[in-house]
VEXDREN-2710 file (C-alpha; in Angstrom, 1 decimal):
% VEXDREN-2710
k/r/px/py/pz
1/UNK/23.8/20.4/-84.5
2/UNK/26.4/23.2/-84.4
3/UNK/28.1/24.5/-81.1
4/UNK/27.0/21.6/-78.6
5/UNK/29.2/19.0/-77.5
6/UNK/28.5/16.0/-79.5
7/UNK/28.2/12.4/-78.8
8/UNK/29.1/9.4/-80.5
9/UNK/27.1/7.4/-83.0
10/UNK/24.9/4.3/-81.8
11/UNK/26.1/2.4/-84.5
12/UNK/29.5/3.2/-84.7
13/UNK/31.9/0.3/-82.6
14/UNK/34.3/1.5/-80.1
15/UNK/37.3/-0.2/-78.5
16/UNK/36.2/0.1/-74.8
17/UNK/39.3/-0.6/-72.3
18/UNK/39.7/-4.5/-72.4
19/UNK/40.3/-4.8/-68.3
20/UNK/37.7/-3.5/-65.4
21/UNK/40.7/-2.5/-63.6
22/UNK/41.0/1.0/-66.4
23/UNK/37.7/2.0/-65.5
24/UNK/38.1/2.4/-61.6
25/UNK/40.6/5.1/-61.1
26/UNK/42.9/5.1/-57.8
27/UNK/40.9/7.3/-55.7
28/UNK/37.7/5.6/-56.5
29/UNK/35.7/4.7/-53.3
30/UNK/35.3/1.0/-54.5
31/UNK/38.7/0.2/-53.7
32/UNK/38.5/1.0/-50.1
33/UNK/35.3/-1.0/-49.8
34/UNK/37.4/-3.7/-51.7
35/UNK/40.3/-3.3/-49.5
36/UNK/38.3/-3.1/-46.5
37/UNK/36.3/-6.8/-47.1
38/UNK/39.5/-8.7/-48.1
39/UNK/41.2/-7.5/-45.0
40/UNK/38.3/-9.0/-42.8
41/UNK/38.6/-13.0/-41.5
42/UNK/35.1/-14.0/-42.1
43/UNK/35.5/-17.1/-41.0
44/UNK/36.5/-15.8/-37.5
45/UNK/33.8/-13.0/-37.8
46/UNK/31.3/-15.9/-38.6
47/UNK/29.9/-15.8/-42.1
48/UNK/28.1/-18.8/-43.0
49/UNK/29.4/-20.3/-46.5
50/UNK/32.8/-19.6/-46.1
51/UNK/34.0/-22.9/-46.3
52/UNK/32.1/-24.3/-49.6
53/UNK/30.0/-27.6/-49.5
54/UNK/31.6/-30.6/-51.3
55/UNK/28.6/-31.5/-53.4
56/UNK/25.8/-29.3/-54.9
57/UNK/25.5/-26.3/-56.9
58/UNK/28.7/-23.4/-55.8
59/UNK/27.4/-20.6/-54.2
60/UNK/28.9/-17.1/-54.0
61/UNK/31.8/-16.4/-51.3
62/UNK/30.0/-14.1/-48.2
63/UNK/32.7/-11.8/-49.4
64/UNK/31.0/-10.8/-52.9
65/UNK/27.8/-10.1/-51.1
66/UNK/29.5/-8.2/-48.5
67/UNK/30.8/-6.3/-50.8
68/UNK/27.4/-5.5/-52.9
69/UNK/25.8/-4.5/-49.4
70/UNK/28.5/-2.4/-47.9
71/UNK/28.7/-0.5/-51.4
72/UNK/25.2/-0.5/-52.3
73/UNK/24.6/1.1/-48.7
74/UNK/27.4/3.4/-49.5
75/UNK/25.8/4.6/-52.4
76/UNK/21.9/5.1/-50.7
77/UNK/21.0/1.7/-52.4
78/UNK/19.7/-0.8/-49.5
79/UNK/16.8/-2.7/-51.7
80/UNK/18.2/-6.5/-52.8
81/UNK/16.3/-6.3/-56.1
82/UNK/17.8/-2.7/-56.8
83/UNK/21.2/-4.2/-55.9
84/UNK/20.7/-7.0/-57.9
85/UNK/20.0/-4.7/-61.3
86/UNK/23.4/-2.4/-60.2
87/UNK/25.3/-5.6/-60.0
88/UNK/24.7/-6.5/-63.7
89/UNK/25.1/-2.8/-65.0
90/UNK/27.0/-0.7/-62.8
91/UNK/31.0/-0.9/-63.7
92/UNK/31.9/-0.6/-59.9
93/UNK/30.1/-3.2/-58.9
94/UNK/31.4/-5.4/-61.7
95/UNK/34.8/-4.3/-60.5
96/UNK/33.8/-5.4/-56.9
97/UNK/32.3/-8.5/-57.6
98/UNK/34.8/-9.4/-60.6
99/UNK/31.2/-9.3/-63.1
100/UNK/29.2/-11.3/-60.5
101/UNK/25.7/-10.9/-60.6
102/UNK/23.6/-12.7/-57.8
103/UNK/19.9/-12.8/-57.8
104/UNK/17.8/-10.6/-55.3
105/UNK/17.4/-13.3/-53.4
106/UNK/20.5/-14.5/-52.6
107/UNK/21.4/-11.0/-51.7
108/UNK/18.6/-10.8/-49.5
109/UNK/19.1/-14.1/-47.7
110/UNK/22.8/-13.3/-46.7
111/UNK/21.5/-10.0/-45.2
112/UNK/18.6/-11.8/-43.2
113/UNK/21.3/-14.9/-42.1
114/UNK/24.8/-12.7/-41.3
115/UNK/23.1/-10.1/-39.0
116/UNK/25.8/-10.9/-36.2
117/UNK/29.1/-11.4/-38.6
118/UNK/27.7/-8.2/-40.0
119/UNK/27.4/-6.7/-36.5
120/UNK/30.8/-7.7/-35.6
121/UNK/32.1/-5.9/-39.2
122/UNK/30.6/-2.5/-37.9
123/UNK/33.0/-3.1/-34.8
124/UNK/35.9/-4.0/-37.1
125/UNK/35.4/-0.6/-38.5
126/UNK/35.5/1.2/-35.3
127/UNK/38.4/-0.9/-34.4
128/UNK/40.4/0.5/-37.2
129/UNK/38.9/4.2/-36.8
130/UNK/40.8/3.6/-33.6
131/UNK/43.8/2.6/-34.8
132/UNK/43.8/5.6/-37.1
133/UNK/43.6/7.7/-34.0
134/UNK/40.3/9.1/-34.9
135/UNK/38.6/8.0/-31.4
136/UNK/41.0/10.3/-28.9
137/UNK/38.4/12.1/-27.4
138/UNK/37.2/10.5/-24.1
139/UNK/33.5/12.2/-24.7
140/UNK/30.8/10.8/-26.3
141/UNK/27.3/11.8/-27.1
142/UNK/24.5/9.6/-26.4
143/UNK/20.3/9.9/-28.3
144/UNK/17.8/7.8/-29.5
145/UNK/15.3/8.3/-33.0
146/UNK/12.3/7.1/-34.1
147/UNK/12.6/5.2/-37.5
148/UNK/9.6/3.6/-38.9
149/UNK/8.9/0.2/-39.5
150/UNK/6.9/-1.8/-42.3
151/UNK/4.1/-2.2/-40.4
152/UNK/1.4/0.3/-40.6
153/UNK/-0.2/2.0/-37.8
154/UNK/-3.9/0.3/-38.9
155/UNK/-2.2/-2.8/-38.4
156/UNK/-1.3/-2.4/-34.7
157/UNK/-3.4/-2.7/-32.0
158/UNK/-3.4/-1.8/-28.2
159/UNK/-6.6/-2.4/-25.6
160/UNK/-8.0/1.2/-26.2
161/UNK/-7.4/0.9/-30.3
162/UNK/-9.1/-2.5/-30.1
163/UNK/-12.1/-1.2/-28.5
164/UNK/-12.4/2.0/-30.7
165/UNK/-12.0/-0.2/-33.9
166/UNK/-14.6/-2.7/-32.5
167/UNK/-17.3/0.0/-31.4
168/UNK/-16.8/1.8/-34.8
169/UNK/-17.6/-1.5/-36.5
170/UNK/-20.4/-2.2/-34.9
171/UNK/-21.3/1.2/-35.2
172/UNK/-21.3/0.5/-39.2
173/UNK/-23.0/-2.6/-39.1
174/UNK/-26.1/-1.1/-37.1
175/UNK/-26.4/1.8/-39.8
176/UNK/-26.1/-0.7/-42.6
177/UNK/-29.0/-2.6/-41.1
178/UNK/-31.1/0.2/-40.6
179/UNK/-30.4/1.3/-44.4
180/UNK/-31.2/-2.2/-45.2
181/UNK/-34.4/-2.0/-43.7
182/UNK/-35.4/1.1/-46.2
183/UNK/-34.8/-0.8/-49.1
184/UNK/-38.1/-2.8/-48.6
185/UNK/-39.8/0.2/-49.1
186/UNK/-38.4/1.1/-52.0
187/UNK/-39.0/0.0/-55.8
188/UNK/-37.9/-3.3/-56.3
189/UNK/-35.6/-3.0/-59.0
190/UNK/-33.3/-0.2/-57.0
191/UNK/-34.0/-1.7/-54.0
192/UNK/-32.8/-5.1/-54.8
193/UNK/-29.6/-3.6/-55.9
194/UNK/-28.9/-1.8/-52.7
195/UNK/-29.7/-4.8/-50.7
196/UNK/-27.2/-6.8/-52.3
197/UNK/-24.7/-4.0/-51.7
198/UNK/-25.4/-3.5/-48.2
199/UNK/-25.4/-7.1/-47.4
200/UNK/-21.6/-7.4/-48.6
201/UNK/-20.6/-4.7/-46.6
202/UNK/-22.4/-6.0/-43.5
203/UNK/-20.7/-9.7/-44.2
204/UNK/-17.2/-7.5/-44.7
205/UNK/-17.4/-5.9/-41.1
206/UNK/-18.6/-9.4/-39.6
207/UNK/-15.3/-11.1/-41.1
208/UNK/-13.2/-8.4/-39.4
209/UNK/-15.0/-8.7/-36.1
210/UNK/-13.6/-12.3/-36.5
211/UNK/-10.3/-11.1/-37.3
212/UNK/-10.2/-8.7/-34.4
213/UNK/-11.4/-11.9/-32.3
214/UNK/-8.3/-13.8/-33.1
215/UNK/-6.2/-9.9/-32.5
216/UNK/-7.7/-9.9/-29.2
217/UNK/-6.3/-13.4/-28.1
218/UNK/-3.0/-12.4/-28.9
219/UNK/-3.2/-9.0/-27.5
220/UNK/-4.2/-10.9/-23.8
221/UNK/-1.2/-12.7/-24.3
222/UNK/1.1/-9.7/-25.0
223/UNK/3.5/-8.5/-22.7
224/UNK/3.5/-4.9/-23.5
225/UNK/-0.1/-4.9/-24.2
226/UNK/0.8/-4.6/-28.0
227/UNK/0.2/-6.4/-31.0
228/UNK/1.7/-5.4/-34.7
229/UNK/0.0/-8.0/-37.3
230/UNK/3.0/-7.2/-39.8
231/UNK/6.3/-6.8/-38.2
232/UNK/5.7/-8.8/-34.7
233/UNK/8.5/-6.9/-33.1
234/UNK/7.3/-3.1/-34.4
235/UNK/5.7/-1.0/-31.7
236/UNK/3.8/2.0/-31.4
237/UNK/6.0/5.1/-29.9
238/UNK/5.5/8.5/-29.4
239/UNK/7.3/11.3/-31.3
240/UNK/7.1/15.4/-31.6
241/UNK/4.9/15.0/-34.4
242/UNK/2.3/12.3/-33.0
243/UNK/3.9/9.0/-33.3
244/UNK/4.7/6.2/-35.2
245/UNK/4.8/2.4/-35.4
246/UNK/8.9/1.2/-35.4
247/UNK/11.7/1.1/-33.4
248/UNK/14.0/3.3/-31.2
249/UNK/17.6/3.4/-32.7
250/UNK/20.1/4.1/-29.9
251/UNK/23.5/5.8/-30.9
252/UNK/26.7/6.6/-29.1
253/UNK/28.5/9.4/-31.0
254/UNK/32.3/10.7/-30.1
255/UNK/32.4/14.3/-30.3
256/UNK/35.7/15.3/-32.3
257/UNK/34.9/13.6/-35.4
258/UNK/31.1/12.6/-34.9
259/UNK/31.5/8.9/-35.7
260/UNK/29.0/6.5/-34.2
261/UNK/31.0/4.0/-32.0
262/UNK/28.3/2.1/-31.0
263/UNK/24.6/1.4/-31.8
264/UNK/21.6/-0.5/-30.9
265/UNK/18.1/-1.2/-32.0
266/UNK/15.2/-1.6/-29.4
267/UNK/11.4/-1.7/-29.9
268/UNK/10.9/0.4/-26.5
269/UNK/9.4/4.0/-26.7
270/UNK/11.5/5.3/-23.9
271/UNK/15.0/6.0/-23.9
272/UNK/15.1/5.8/-19.7
273/UNK/16.8/2.5/-19.4
274/UNK/19.0/2.9/-22.2
275/UNK/22.0/5.1/-20.6
276/UNK/24.1/2.5/-19.1
277/UNK/24.0/0.0/-21.4
278/UNK/24.8/2.3/-24.6
279/UNK/27.8/4.0/-22.3
280/UNK/29.4/0.4/-21.7
281/UNK/28.9/-0.1/-25.5
282/UNK/31.0/3.4/-26.3
283/UNK/33.9/2.6/-23.7
284/UNK/34.6/-0.8/-24.7
285/UNK/34.2/0.7/-28.5
286/UNK/36.5/3.5/-27.9
287/UNK/39.0/1.5/-25.7
288/UNK/39.2/4.4/-23.0
289/UNK/38.8/2.9/-19.4
290/UNK/37.2/6.3/-18.1
291/UNK/34.7/8.1/-20.3
292/UNK/32.0/10.7/-20.3
293/UNK/28.6/10.7/-21.3
294/UNK/26.3/13.4/-22.2
295/UNK/22.5/12.9/-23.1
296/UNK/19.1/15.1/-22.8
297/UNK/16.5/14.7/-20.3
298/UNK/14.7/11.3/-21.6
299/UNK/17.9/9.7/-20.5
300/UNK/17.4/10.7/-16.5
301/UNK/16.9/7.6/-14.3
302/UNK/18.3/7.2/-10.8
303/UNK/19.3/3.9/-11.2
304/UNK/21.3/4.1/-14.9
305/UNK/23.5/7.0/-13.4
306/UNK/24.0/5.4/-10.3
307/UNK/25.6/2.3/-12.4
308/UNK/27.1/4.7/-14.7
309/UNK/29.6/6.2/-12.0
310/UNK/30.2/2.8/-10.2
311/UNK/31.6/1.4/-13.3
312/UNK/33.9/4.4/-14.2
313/UNK/31.6/6.7/-16.4
314/UNK/30.9/10.0/-15.6
315/UNK/27.3/10.8/-17.2
316/UNK/26.0/14.6/-17.9
317/UNK/22.2/14.4/-17.6
318/UNK/19.8/16.9/-17.0
319/UNK/17.2/16.3/-14.6
320/UNK/13.8/15.9/-15.4
321/UNK/11.3/18.6/-14.1
322/UNK/8.3/15.8/-13.0
323/UNK/7.0/17.4/-10.1
324/UNK/3.3/18.8/-9.7
325/UNK/4.2/21.4/-7.2
326/UNK/5.1/23.9/-9.9
327/UNK/2.3/23.9/-11.8
328/UNK/0.0/24.2/-8.5
329/UNK/2.1/27.3/-7.2
330/UNK/4.0/25.4/-5.0
331/UNK/7.5/25.3/-4.0
332/UNK/9.5/22.6/-5.7
333/UNK/12.1/20.4/-3.9
334/UNK/14.4/22.1/-5.2
335/UNK/13.6/25.2/-2.7
336/UNK/14.4/22.4/0.0
337/UNK/18.6/22.4/0.8
338/UNK/20.0/19.2/1.8
339/UNK/22.6/19.3/4.8
340/UNK/24.9/16.0/4.4
341/UNK/26.4/16.4/7.9
342/UNK/23.3/16.2/9.5
343/UNK/21.1/14.5/7.1
344/UNK/18.2/17.1/7.4
345/UNK/16.3/19.5/4.6
346/UNK/16.0/23.2/5.3
347/UNK/12.8/24.6/3.9
348/UNK/12.3/27.9/2.5
349/UNK/11.1/29.0/5.5
350/UNK/14.4/28.1/7.4
351/UNK/13.0/25.5/9.5
352/UNK/15.1/22.1/9.2
353/UNK/13.3/18.9/8.3
354/UNK/14.6/15.2/10.0
355/UNK/14.7/12.1/9.0
356/UNK/11.5/10.8/10.1
357/UNK/10.5/7.5/8.2
358/UNK/11.4/5.3/5.4
359/UNK/10.0/3.0/3.1
360/UNK/10.9/0.8/0.3
361/UNK/9.1/1.5/-3.2
362/UNK/9.9/-0.4/-6.2
363/UNK/13.0/-1.9/-4.5
364/UNK/14.5/1.2/-3.6
365/UNK/14.9/2.7/0.0
366/UNK/13.2/6.1/0.3
367/UNK/13.9/8.3/3.2
368/UNK/10.8/10.3/3.9
369/UNK/11.6/14.2/5.9
370/UNK/9.3/16.9/7.7
371/UNK/8.6/19.5/9.9
372/UNK/6.3/18.5/12.9
373/UNK/5.0/22.4/12.9
374/UNK/4.3/23.4/9.7
375/UNK/0.5/24.3/10.5
376/UNK/1.9/27.4/12.1
377/UNK/4.4/28.5/9.3
378/UNK/3.4/31.7/7.5
379/UNK/4.5/29.8/4.1
380/UNK/2.3/27.1/4.3
381/UNK/-0.1/28.1/1.4
382/UNK/2.8/28.2/-0.8
383/UNK/4.4/24.7/0.4
384/UNK/1.6/22.0/1.0
385/UNK/-2.2/21.6/1.0
386/UNK/-1.6/18.9/3.5
387/UNK/-1.1/18.9/6.9
388/UNK/3.0/18.9/6.5
389/UNK/5.2/18.9/3.9
390/UNK/7.3/15.7/3.3
391/UNK/10.5/15.4/1.0
392/UNK/11.5/12.6/0.0
393/UNK/15.2/11.3/-0.9
394/UNK/16.5/8.2/-2.0
395/UNK/19.4/6.5/-0.5
396/UNK/21.8/7.2/-3.3
397/UNK/20.7/10.6/-4.2
398/UNK/23.9/12.1/-3.4
399/UNK/25.4/10.8/-6.8
400/UNK/22.5/12.5/-8.6
401/UNK/23.5/15.8/-6.5
402/UNK/26.9/15.3/-7.6
403/UNK/25.8/14.8/-11.3
404/UNK/23.8/17.8/-11.3
405/UNK/26.7/20.1/-10.2
406/UNK/29.1/18.7/-12.8
407/UNK/26.3/19.7/-15.6
408/UNK/25.9/23.1/-13.4
409/UNK/29.5/23.6/-13.7
410/UNK/29.8/22.7/-17.3
411/UNK/26.6/24.4/-19.3
412/UNK/28.0/23.8/-22.5
413/UNK/27.3/20.1/-22.5
414/UNK/23.8/20.4/-24.0
415/UNK/24.9/22.2/-26.9
416/UNK/27.5/19.9/-27.3
417/UNK/25.1/16.5/-27.3
418/UNK/23.0/18.8/-29.8
419/UNK/25.4/19.7/-32.1
420/UNK/27.1/15.8/-32.0
421/UNK/24.8/13.4/-32.1
422/UNK/21.7/14.7/-33.9
423/UNK/22.9/15.1/-37.4
424/UNK/24.1/11.7/-37.5
425/UNK/20.3/10.3/-37.4
426/UNK/19.6/13.1/-40.1
427/UNK/21.8/11.9/-42.2
428/UNK/21.0/8.6/-42.1
429/UNK/17.0/9.4/-42.5
430/UNK/17.7/11.2/-45.5
431/UNK/19.9/8.1/-47.1
432/UNK/16.7/6.4/-46.5
433/UNK/14.3/9.0/-47.9
434/UNK/10.5/9.0/-46.4
435/UNK/10.4/5.4/-46.4
436/UNK/10.6/2.9/-43.6
437/UNK/13.2/-0.1/-43.1
438/UNK/12.9/-2.6/-45.7
439/UNK/12.8/-6.0/-43.4
440/UNK/11.1/-7.3/-40.7
441/UNK/11.4/-8.4/-36.9
442/UNK/14.2/-6.9/-34.5
443/UNK/17.1/-8.9/-35.4
444/UNK/16.9/-8.3/-39.1
445/UNK/16.0/-4.3/-38.8
446/UNK/19.5/-4.4/-36.5
447/UNK/21.1/-5.9/-39.2
448/UNK/19.9/-3.3/-41.8
449/UNK/20.7/-0.2/-39.1
450/UNK/24.4/-1.8/-38.8
451/UNK/24.7/-1.4/-42.5
452/UNK/23.8/2.3/-42.5
453/UNK/26.1/3.0/-39.5
454/UNK/28.8/1.3/-41.6
455/UNK/28.2/3.2/-44.3
456/UNK/27.8/6.2/-42.3
457/UNK/31.1/5.9/-40.5
458/UNK/33.1/4.6/-43.9
459/UNK/31.8/8.1/-45.0
460/UNK/32.8/10.0/-42.6
461/UNK/36.3/8.8/-42.7
462/UNK/36.7/9.4/-46.3
463/UNK/35.7/12.8/-45.8
464/UNK/38.1/13.4/-42.9
465/UNK/41.7/11.3/-44.1
466/UNK/40.8/10.6/-47.9
467/UNK/41.1/7.2/-49.7
468/UNK/44.5/7.1/-49.8
469/UNK/45.7/7.2/-46.3
470/UNK/42.5/4.7/-45.3
471/UNK/43.7/2.5/-47.8
472/UNK/46.8/2.4/-46.5
473/UNK/45.7/2.2/-42.7
474/UNK/43.4/-0.9/-44.0
475/UNK/46.6/-2.9/-45.6
476/UNK/49.3/-2.0/-42.9
END
């Protein structure tokens, strides 16, 4: 074929480079993976198999398997079976492993058995980023995102879903029994075939009811009222598009370079109790004594904000609008102005609401304020449907008021949060594709997520400072 670039003949002999080193140029990211893993003290990090057994078949050194996984997640290859194939044909992996090609079971077992050491490896890379000077900012954004689990929605049960499922099966059995009675009036040849098929369906439905009975027993002993049959730790969670069975992954991202400094996999669908824990993890990772954190309304929790403030963490979290007064056309609590000196509220009509009583709710001291002559107020119809309007105030609400004032003075904080913390989740989900976690149980899923985060941070740093400066920092 003329005027085309021509390839070599398949039968033609070629003298390829005799060294694997010749295939890997100096700016290949495989060299970063190799240098990073070689710089780690795997024994100190707790990896199994660092010290070989005196007898038996020799095993693979943990560094070989760790290089396979770091390289794999960096190149969107997460499956142990795909990594097995790549180790046999991928020149870069051959260079990394010295032409070793573990089978998929060995690769998968390494990820399952070394969850905590891999967590420490992820922290080691964050520490390297800190040493390079990429974590100079003291502001982090926190967010949570739902990731699918292996468990299908049909294999997840709650009490309400169980009741609906049992009712559907029982209705189907009744319908099949009615059709079975009709077969007696049909021709014998046709009726026999239909009768046999209907009896098989009825037997299958009764078998499903028997299986559901065992699930019902497990459901009764479940503390959160859910049972997942495939992945026991996966939970049904609400999302904007409806809901999934999966995990709620938390992340803390620094605002300058968008590196994930801390993350956690949870099976709690709400972010309400995650602010303090994620803030502490972020502060330890960044090495700053005082940091600021910004989160969305889903993180608003009075106790969490108070704990952050007491521990030297400055939170920026917008207040949740949960009052039903606005929907009823009544004044909201924000229309009542609190005076700290006199410990009173001033209502929209200008009247003073003194402290009248207090009570304990869920371990929290709540004070109540009200005006005794609300009945004669001209604005009563816009204020309350009761005898008087009572305003509740938590004993630590002054901390929440201060947090709200800080946010009012920096209204752009929500834009900073959105532009910082949301795209790492989108990037990782894009790498995963339209699929779910490959492993089961929260511990194994946590390990899988750590490898995703390590690969994300590694790729970000390569983009920010380049391969050679990163290699120099690793070897320093």
